[in-house]
A tleap script that builds the chain and sets N, CA, C and O, in Angstrom:
source leaprc.protein.ff14SB
mol = sequence {
  NMET PRO THR LEU SER THR GLY TRP PRO THR
  SER LEU LEU GLN LYS LEU GLY LEU SER ALA
  LEU ALA ASP LYS TRP PRO SER THR VAL LEU
  PRO LEU GLY THR PRO VAL GLY LYS LEU THR
  ALA ALA ALA ALA ALA HIE LEU GLY LEU ALA
  GLU GLY THR LEU VAL ALA GLN GLY GLY ALA
  ASP ALA PHE VAL GLY MET LEU GLY LEU GLY
  VAL VAL GLU ASP GLY GLN LEU ALA LEU LEU
  THR GLY ALA CYS ILE LEU TRP LEU GLY SER
  TRP VAL ASP CVAL
}
set mol.1.N position { -24.905 -60.817 -83.604 }
set mol.1.CA position { -24.362 -60.416 -82.442 }
set mol.1.C position { -24.150 -59.143 -82.609 }
set mol.1.O position { -23.519 -58.780 -83.602 }
set mol.2.N position { -24.706 -58.059 -81.529 }
set mol.2.CA position { -24.689 -56.497 -81.885 }
set mol.2.C position { -23.021 -56.522 -81.481 }
set mol.2.O position { -22.317 -57.126 -80.672 }
set mol.3.N position { -22.793 -55.287 -82.756 }
set mol.3.CA position { -21.897 -54.834 -82.675 }
set mol.3.C position { -22.008 -53.210 -82.856 }
set mol.3.O position { -23.134 -52.734 -82.713 }
set mol.4.N position { -20.949 -52.340 -83.155 }
set mol.4.CA position { -20.656 -51.160 -83.130 }
set mol.4.C position { -21.672 -50.475 -84.348 }
set mol.4.O position { -22.295 -49.415 -84.417 }
set mol.5.N position { -21.500 -51.663 -85.276 }
set mol.5.CA position { -22.251 -50.965 -86.519 }
set mol.5.C position { -23.625 -51.362 -86.766 }
set mol.5.O position { -24.187 -51.025 -87.808 }
set mol.6.N position { -24.384 -52.276 -85.591 }
set mol.6.CA position { -25.389 -52.690 -85.977 }
set mol.6.C position { -26.181 -52.231 -84.714 }
set mol.6.O position { -27.404 -52.363 -84.678 }
set mol.7.N position { -25.562 -51.755 -83.801 }
set mol.7.CA position { -26.736 -50.765 -82.793 }
set mol.7.C position { -26.778 -51.513 -81.466 }
set mol.7.O position { -25.854 -52.187 -81.010 }
set mol.8.N position { -27.852 -51.327 -80.960 }
set mol.8.CA position { -28.405 -51.998 -79.421 }
set mol.8.C position { -28.972 -53.385 -79.429 }
set mol.8.O position { -29.504 -53.685 -80.498 }
set mol.9.N position { -28.984 -54.031 -78.774 }
set mol.9.CA position { -29.695 -55.400 -78.872 }
set mol.9.C position { -30.976 -55.413 -78.261 }
set mol.9.O position { -31.240 -56.015 -77.221 }
set mol.10.N position { -32.048 -54.493 -79.175 }
set mol.10.CA position { -33.386 -54.142 -79.005 }
set mol.10.C position { -34.019 -55.349 -78.633 }
set mol.10.O position { -34.982 -55.345 -77.865 }
set mol.11.N position { -33.544 -56.390 -79.126 }
set mol.11.CA position { -34.404 -57.763 -79.179 }
set mol.11.C position { -34.668 -58.235 -77.574 }
set mol.11.O position { -35.742 -58.663 -77.149 }
set mol.12.N position { -33.229 -58.025 -76.658 }
set mol.12.CA position { -33.288 -58.356 -75.226 }
set mol.12.C position { -34.461 -57.468 -74.513 }
set mol.12.O position { -35.350 -57.961 -73.818 }
set mol.13.N position { -34.297 -55.900 -74.837 }
set mol.13.CA position { -35.259 -55.003 -74.279 }
set mol.13.C position { -36.732 -55.656 -74.410 }
set mol.13.O position { -37.558 -55.720 -73.500 }
set mol.14.N position { -36.886 -56.125 -75.724 }
set mol.14.CA position { -38.400 -56.333 -75.761 }
set mol.14.C position { -38.599 -57.733 -75.145 }
set mol.14.O position { -39.686 -57.931 -74.602 }
set mol.15.N position { -37.709 -58.710 -75.158 }
set mol.15.CA position { -37.962 -59.546 -74.483 }
set mol.15.C position { -38.336 -59.638 -72.870 }
set mol.15.O position { -39.120 -60.338 -72.230 }
set mol.16.N position { -37.413 -58.609 -72.531 }
set mol.16.CA position { -37.888 -58.483 -70.919 }
set mol.16.C position { -38.536 -57.044 -70.746 }
set mol.16.O position { -37.984 -56.205 -70.035 }
set mol.17.N position { -39.815 -56.763 -71.469 }
set mol.17.CA position { -40.804 -55.923 -71.569 }
set mol.17.C position { -40.071 -54.283 -71.099 }
set mol.17.O position { -40.544 -53.385 -70.402 }
set mol.18.N position { -38.894 -54.379 -71.740 }
set mol.18.CA position { -38.734 -52.902 -71.702 }
set mol.18.C position { -38.313 -52.104 -72.737 }
set mol.18.O position { -37.512 -51.174 -72.649 }
set mol.19.N position { -38.767 -52.418 -73.529 }
set mol.19.CA position { -38.821 -51.387 -74.899 }
set mol.19.C position { -38.768 -50.308 -75.269 }
set mol.19.O position { -38.169 -49.850 -76.242 }
set mol.20.N position { -39.595 -49.655 -74.276 }
set mol.20.CA position { -39.252 -48.239 -73.811 }
set mol.20.C position { -38.136 -47.227 -73.570 }
set mol.20.O position { -38.035 -46.016 -73.763 }
set mol.21.N position { -37.171 -48.366 -72.975 }
set mol.21.CA position { -35.832 -47.775 -72.826 }
set mol.21.C position { -34.877 -47.551 -73.582 }
set mol.21.O position { -33.837 -46.976 -73.260 }
set mol.22.N position { -35.248 -48.134 -75.013 }
set mol.22.CA position { -34.460 -47.846 -76.547 }
set mol.22.C position { -34.448 -46.664 -76.633 }
set mol.22.O position { -33.303 -46.234 -76.777 }
set mol.23.N position { -35.433 -45.696 -76.606 }
set mol.23.CA position { -35.342 -44.388 -76.963 }
set mol.23.C position { -34.669 -43.574 -75.978 }
set mol.23.O position { -34.434 -42.438 -76.389 }
set mol.24.N position { -34.192 -43.881 -74.499 }
set mol.24.CA position { -33.588 -43.240 -73.744 }
set mol.24.C position { -32.174 -43.419 -74.034 }
set mol.24.O position { -31.434 -42.460 -73.816 }
set mol.25.N position { -31.633 -44.613 -74.539 }
set mol.25.CA position { -30.094 -44.826 -75.181 }
set mol.25.C position { -29.808 -43.916 -76.288 }
set mol.25.O position { -30.564 -43.385 -77.101 }
set mol.26.N position { -28.304 -43.849 -76.100 }
set mol.26.CA position { -27.847 -42.916 -77.204 }
set mol.26.C position { -27.750 -43.388 -78.567 }
set mol.26.O position { -27.404 -44.533 -78.858 }
set mol.27.N position { -28.073 -42.448 -79.436 }
set mol.27.CA position { -28.784 -43.271 -80.994 }
set mol.27.C position { -27.013 -43.744 -81.546 }
set mol.27.O position { -26.956 -44.741 -82.267 }
set mol.28.N position { -26.072 -43.246 -81.304 }
set mol.28.CA position { -24.688 -43.492 -82.203 }
set mol.28.C position { -23.949 -44.241 -80.917 }
set mol.28.O position { -23.965 -43.618 -79.855 }
set mol.29.N position { -23.383 -45.380 -80.946 }
set mol.29.CA position { -22.368 -45.844 -80.070 }
set mol.29.C position { -20.899 -45.683 -80.291 }
set mol.29.O position { -20.407 -46.279 -81.249 }
set mol.30.N position { -20.088 -44.902 -79.474 }
set mol.30.CA position { -19.023 -44.873 -79.938 }
set mol.30.C position { -17.731 -45.363 -79.678 }
set mol.30.O position { -17.500 -45.302 -78.470 }
set mol.31.N position { -16.821 -45.812 -80.315 }
set mol.31.CA position { -15.480 -46.472 -79.781 }
set mol.31.C position { -14.990 -45.913 -78.703 }
set mol.31.O position { -15.299 -44.743 -78.474 }
set mol.32.N position { -14.252 -46.515 -77.940 }
set mol.32.CA position { -13.540 -46.241 -76.868 }
set mol.32.C position { -12.363 -45.003 -77.249 }
set mol.32.O position { -11.492 -45.227 -78.090 }
set mol.33.N position { -12.458 -43.678 -76.520 }
set mol.33.CA position { -11.193 -42.952 -76.957 }
set mol.33.C position { -11.638 -41.886 -78.278 }
set mol.33.O position { -10.952 -41.124 -78.960 }
set mol.34.N position { -13.045 -42.201 -78.291 }
set mol.34.CA position { -13.184 -41.250 -79.618 }
set mol.34.C position { -13.369 -39.583 -79.209 }
set mol.34.O position { -14.095 -39.304 -78.255 }
set mol.35.N position { -12.942 -38.911 -79.685 }
set mol.35.CA position { -13.234 -37.406 -79.395 }
set mol.35.C position { -14.484 -36.978 -79.528 }
set mol.35.O position { -15.036 -37.186 -80.608 }
set mol.36.N position { -15.314 -36.185 -78.309 }
set mol.36.CA position { -16.407 -35.875 -78.371 }
set mol.36.C position { -16.915 -34.480 -78.365 }
set mol.36.O position { -18.041 -34.053 -78.618 }
set mol.37.N position { -15.592 -33.738 -77.944 }
set mol.37.CA position { -15.622 -32.457 -77.740 }
set mol.37.C position { -14.743 -31.843 -76.976 }
set mol.37.O position { -13.618 -32.342 -76.935 }
set mol.38.N position { -15.002 -30.674 -76.217 }
set mol.38.CA position { -14.073 -29.656 -75.294 }
set mol.38.C position { -14.630 -29.320 -74.547 }
set mol.38.O position { -15.840 -29.096 -74.572 }
set mol.39.N position { -13.573 -29.136 -73.294 }
set mol.39.CA position { -14.464 -28.563 -71.973 }
set mol.39.C position { -14.452 -27.222 -72.070 }
set mol.39.O position { -13.470 -26.547 -72.378 }
set mol.40.N position { -15.950 -26.671 -71.710 }
set mol.40.CA position { -16.090 -25.426 -71.872 }
set mol.40.C position { -15.824 -24.691 -70.649 }
set mol.40.O position { -15.634 -25.303 -69.598 }
set mol.41.N position { -15.796 -23.419 -70.709 }
set mol.41.CA position { -15.208 -22.840 -69.881 }
set mol.41.C position { -15.512 -22.991 -68.130 }
set mol.41.O position { -14.761 -23.169 -67.171 }
set mol.42.N position { -16.855 -22.838 -68.256 }
set mol.42.CA position { -17.595 -23.431 -66.842 }
set mol.42.C position { -17.088 -24.881 -66.505 }
set mol.42.O position { -16.933 -25.235 -65.336 }
set mol.43.N position { -16.873 -25.584 -67.418 }
set mol.43.CA position { -16.803 -27.090 -66.715 }
set mol.43.C position { -15.218 -26.999 -66.632 }
set mol.43.O position { -14.781 -27.403 -65.555 }
set mol.44.N position { -14.364 -26.603 -67.442 }
set mol.44.CA position { -13.023 -26.251 -67.209 }
set mol.44.C position { -12.719 -25.543 -65.743 }
set mol.44.O position { -11.907 -26.127 -65.025 }
set mol.45.N position { -13.423 -24.114 -65.173 }
set mol.45.CA position { -13.263 -23.934 -64.065 }
set mol.45.C position { -13.842 -24.830 -62.953 }
set mol.45.O position { -13.127 -24.955 -61.959 }
set mol.46.N position { -14.605 -25.244 -62.961 }
set mol.46.CA position { -15.444 -26.440 -62.031 }
set mol.46.C position { -14.149 -27.601 -61.773 }
set mol.46.O position { -13.903 -27.924 -60.610 }
set mol.47.N position { -13.517 -28.073 -62.670 }
set mol.47.CA position { -12.815 -29.250 -62.712 }
set mol.47.C position { -11.199 -28.720 -62.598 }
set mol.47.O position { -10.277 -29.456 -62.245 }
set mol.48.N position { -11.080 -27.530 -62.909 }
set mol.48.CA position { -9.462 -27.203 -62.426 }
set mol.48.C position { -8.953 -27.404 -63.601 }
set mol.48.O position { -7.734 -27.455 -63.436 }
set mol.49.N position { -9.239 -27.563 -64.832 }
set mol.49.CA position { -8.737 -27.857 -66.006 }
set mol.49.C position { -8.699 -26.532 -67.196 }
set mol.49.O position { -9.362 -25.495 -67.209 }
set mol.50.N position { -7.729 -26.994 -68.089 }
set mol.50.CA position { -7.631 -25.930 -69.215 }
set mol.50.C position { -8.806 -25.787 -70.132 }
set mol.50.O position { -9.215 -26.825 -70.652 }
set mol.51.N position { -9.384 -24.713 -70.397 }
set mol.51.CA position { -10.493 -24.892 -71.189 }
set mol.51.C position { -10.337 -24.932 -72.518 }
set mol.51.O position { -9.690 -24.089 -73.140 }
set mol.52.N position { -11.018 -26.081 -73.121 }
set mol.52.CA position { -10.746 -26.397 -74.562 }
set mol.52.C position { -10.191 -27.862 -74.309 }
set mol.52.O position { -9.937 -28.496 -75.333 }
set mol.53.N position { -9.970 -28.480 -73.113 }
set mol.53.CA position { -9.488 -29.738 -73.054 }
set mol.53.C position { -10.167 -30.862 -73.695 }
set mol.53.O position { -11.337 -30.967 -73.329 }
set mol.54.N position { -9.722 -31.857 -74.665 }
set mol.54.CA position { -10.038 -32.612 -75.150 }
set mol.54.C position { -10.882 -33.615 -74.228 }
set mol.54.O position { -10.392 -34.030 -73.178 }
set mol.55.N position { -12.462 -34.082 -74.747 }
set mol.55.CA position { -13.201 -34.570 -74.049 }
set mol.55.C position { -13.509 -36.034 -74.542 }
set mol.55.O position { -14.074 -35.933 -75.631 }
set mol.56.N position { -13.392 -37.107 -74.246 }
set mol.56.CA position { -13.371 -38.371 -75.113 }
set mol.56.C position { -14.363 -39.522 -74.537 }
set mol.56.O position { -14.645 -39.727 -73.357 }
set mol.57.N position { -14.676 -40.000 -75.333 }
set mol.57.CA position { -15.792 -41.110 -75.174 }
set mol.57.C position { -15.235 -42.127 -74.306 }
set mol.57.O position { -14.308 -42.693 -74.886 }
set mol.58.N position { -15.488 -42.686 -72.864 }
set mol.58.CA position { -15.352 -43.222 -71.647 }
set mol.58.C position { -15.650 -44.649 -71.957 }
set mol.58.O position { -15.832 -44.963 -73.133 }
set mol.59.N position { -15.720 -45.589 -70.961 }
set mol.59.CA position { -15.921 -47.128 -70.624 }
set mol.59.C position { -16.202 -47.529 -69.297 }
set mol.59.O position { -15.589 -47.014 -68.362 }
set mol.60.N position { -17.055 -48.384 -69.120 }
set mol.60.CA position { -17.139 -49.045 -68.013 }
set mol.60.C position { -15.785 -49.121 -66.931 }
set mol.60.O position { -14.628 -49.277 -67.319 }
set mol.61.N position { -16.080 -49.018 -65.913 }
set mol.61.CA position { -14.596 -48.866 -65.085 }
set mol.61.C position { -14.111 -50.277 -65.063 }
set mol.61.O position { -12.901 -50.373 -65.266 }
set mol.62.N position { -14.724 -51.347 -64.875 }
set mol.62.CA position { -14.135 -52.752 -65.138 }
set mol.62.C position { -13.440 -52.872 -66.281 }
set mol.62.O position { -12.434 -53.576 -66.366 }
set mol.63.N position { -13.940 -52.175 -67.267 }
set mol.63.CA position { -13.337 -53.096 -68.578 }
set mol.63.C position { -12.207 -52.058 -68.946 }
set mol.63.O position { -11.332 -52.472 -69.706 }
set mol.64.N position { -12.131 -50.893 -68.543 }
set mol.64.CA position { -11.450 -49.727 -68.738 }
set mol.64.C position { -9.869 -50.703 -67.682 }
set mol.64.O position { -8.667 -50.846 -67.904 }
set mol.65.N position { -10.861 -51.162 -66.516 }
set mol.65.CA position { -9.639 -51.580 -65.770 }
set mol.65.C position { -8.690 -52.695 -65.991 }
set mol.65.O position { -7.624 -52.937 -65.427 }
set mol.66.N position { -9.328 -53.334 -66.958 }
set mol.66.CA position { -8.681 -54.289 -67.637 }
set mol.66.C position { -7.098 -53.802 -68.218 }
set mol.66.O position { -5.976 -54.237 -67.956 }
set mol.67.N position { -7.557 -52.732 -69.097 }
set mol.67.CA position { -6.576 -52.260 -69.965 }
set mol.67.C position { -5.499 -51.743 -69.024 }
set mol.67.O position { -4.300 -51.866 -69.278 }
set mol.68.N position { -6.000 -51.127 -67.864 }
set mol.68.CA position { -4.877 -50.665 -66.880 }
set mol.68.C position { -4.093 -51.816 -66.312 }
set mol.68.O position { -2.946 -51.635 -65.906 }
set mol.69.N position { -4.718 -53.082 -66.267 }
set mol.69.CA position { -3.789 -54.078 -65.743 }
set mol.69.C position { -3.199 -54.693 -66.711 }
set mol.69.O position { -2.313 -55.434 -66.284 }
set mol.70.N position { -3.314 -54.702 -67.847 }
set mol.70.CA position { -2.468 -55.343 -68.779 }
set mol.70.C position { -3.177 -56.706 -69.477 }
set mol.70.O position { -2.489 -57.539 -70.067 }
set mol.71.N position { -4.499 -56.815 -69.349 }
set mol.71.CA position { -5.312 -58.145 -69.559 }
set mol.71.C position { -6.011 -57.609 -71.062 }
set mol.71.O position { -7.060 -56.986 -71.226 }
set mol.72.N position { -4.993 -58.109 -72.105 }
set mol.72.CA position { -5.332 -57.424 -73.394 }
set mol.72.C position { -4.691 -59.090 -74.266 }
set mol.72.O position { -4.477 -59.065 -75.478 }
set mol.73.N position { -4.546 -59.919 -73.745 }
set mol.73.CA position { -4.076 -60.892 -74.518 }
set mol.73.C position { -5.138 -61.988 -74.373 }
set mol.73.O position { -6.029 -61.911 -73.527 }
set mol.74.N position { -5.014 -62.974 -75.200 }
set mol.74.CA position { -5.587 -63.971 -75.018 }
set mol.74.C position { -5.015 -65.269 -73.872 }
set mol.74.O position { -3.935 -65.845 -73.738 }
set mol.75.N position { -6.266 -65.354 -73.213 }
set mol.75.CA position { -6.132 -66.520 -71.963 }
set mol.75.C position { -5.803 -65.433 -70.666 }
set mol.75.O position { -5.662 -66.105 -69.644 }
set mol.76.N position { -5.691 -64.443 -70.481 }
set mol.76.CA position { -5.754 -63.308 -69.541 }
set mol.76.C position { -7.076 -63.268 -68.883 }
set mol.76.O position { -8.217 -63.320 -69.342 }
set mol.77.N position { -6.508 -63.139 -67.410 }
set mol.77.CA position { -7.827 -63.091 -66.401 }
set mol.77.C position { -7.656 -61.800 -65.363 }
set mol.77.O position { -6.498 -61.605 -64.992 }
set mol.78.N position { -8.310 -61.221 -65.035 }
set mol.78.CA position { -8.671 -60.009 -63.968 }
set mol.78.C position { -9.722 -60.650 -62.978 }
set mol.78.O position { -10.527 -61.535 -63.267 }
set mol.79.N position { -9.565 -60.063 -61.814 }
set mol.79.CA position { -10.670 -60.097 -60.490 }
set mol.79.C position { -10.543 -58.468 -60.378 }
set mol.79.O position { -9.485 -57.913 -60.083 }
set mol.80.N position { -11.791 -57.763 -60.659 }
set mol.80.CA position { -11.990 -56.895 -60.117 }
set mol.80.C position { -13.076 -56.777 -59.261 }
set mol.80.O position { -14.186 -57.246 -59.513 }
set mol.81.N position { -12.704 -55.988 -57.968 }
set mol.81.CA position { -13.902 -55.901 -57.145 }
set mol.81.C position { -14.264 -54.551 -56.740 }
set mol.81.O position { -13.460 -53.645 -56.962 }
set mol.82.N position { -15.429 -54.294 -56.146 }
set mol.82.CA position { -15.694 -53.049 -55.820 }
set mol.82.C position { -17.348 -52.877 -54.995 }
set mol.82.O position { -17.472 -53.243 -53.826 }
set mol.83.N position { -18.350 -52.373 -55.660 }
set mol.83.CA position { -19.309 -52.757 -55.416 }
set mol.83.C position { -20.166 -54.214 -56.042 }
set mol.83.O position { -21.230 -54.680 -55.637 }
set mol.84.N position { -19.531 -54.566 -56.839 }
set mol.84.CA position { -19.704 -56.327 -57.235 }
set mol.84.C position { -18.516 -56.504 -57.536 }
set mol.84.O position { -17.697 -55.613 -57.763 }
set mol.85.N position { -18.287 -57.956 -57.568 }
set mol.85.CA position { -17.023 -58.554 -58.027 }
set mol.85.C position { -17.361 -59.404 -59.347 }
set mol.85.O position { -18.331 -60.140 -59.529 }
set mol.86.N position { -16.216 -59.081 -60.288 }
set mol.86.CA position { -16.045 -59.551 -61.571 }
set mol.86.C position { -14.952 -60.211 -62.037 }
set mol.86.O position { -13.850 -59.768 -61.712 }
set mol.87.N position { -15.019 -61.187 -62.738 }
set mol.87.CA position { -14.056 -62.076 -63.257 }
set mol.87.C position { -14.310 -61.783 -64.833 }
set mol.87.O position { -15.191 -62.295 -65.523 }
set mol.88.N position { -13.162 -60.673 -65.310 }
set mol.88.CA position { -13.138 -60.495 -67.030 }
set mol.88.C position { -12.224 -60.952 -67.536 }
set mol.88.O position { -11.093 -60.648 -67.157 }
set mol.89.N position { -12.401 -61.662 -68.359 }
set mol.89.CA position { -11.179 -62.560 -69.310 }
set mol.89.C position { -10.858 -61.842 -70.669 }
set mol.89.O position { -11.476 -60.800 -70.885 }
set mol.90.N position { -10.083 -62.221 -71.480 }
set mol.90.CA position { -9.808 -62.067 -72.811 }
set mol.90.C position { -9.562 -63.333 -73.452 }
set mol.90.O position { -8.611 -64.063 -73.170 }
set mol.91.N position { -10.563 -63.612 -74.441 }
set mol.91.CA position { -10.046 -64.866 -75.303 }
set mol.91.C position { -10.318 -64.396 -76.794 }
set mol.91.O position { -11.147 -63.527 -77.065 }
set mol.92.N position { -9.430 -65.148 -77.866 }
set mol.92.CA position { -9.848 -65.094 -79.311 }
set mol.92.C position { -10.914 -66.644 -79.456 }
set mol.92.O position { -10.660 -67.780 -79.057 }
set mol.93.N position { -11.816 -66.256 -79.990 }
set mol.93.CA position { -13.002 -67.324 -81.050 }
set mol.93.C position { -11.831 -67.948 -81.880 }
set mol.93.O position { -10.924 -67.410 -82.516 }
set mol.94.N position { -12.177 -69.377 -81.645 }
set mol.94.CA position { -11.586 -70.241 -82.757 }
set mol.94.C position { -12.349 -70.888 -83.574 }
set mol.94.O position { -11.855 -71.579 -84.464 }
savepdb mol mol.pdb
quit
């Protein structure tokens, strides 16, 4: 099972005939919330934020939405809808 320390599941790409995609993916997988830099003056002006505002690694909207909904404990389930419908849950391997 791939983890943050083992990297991307390249064997899946190979099986799908998409090995070339691996070169286009980031070489480092960062945990959610990891600081990655600060807003430049141009980006800050465009966004209406302060220059130097911390920028952190984000996540996929549905999974971050689970946190916002409080789905963080074993046995909880969230239904998220949008362009697709996802049933996402939390569980502990026994």
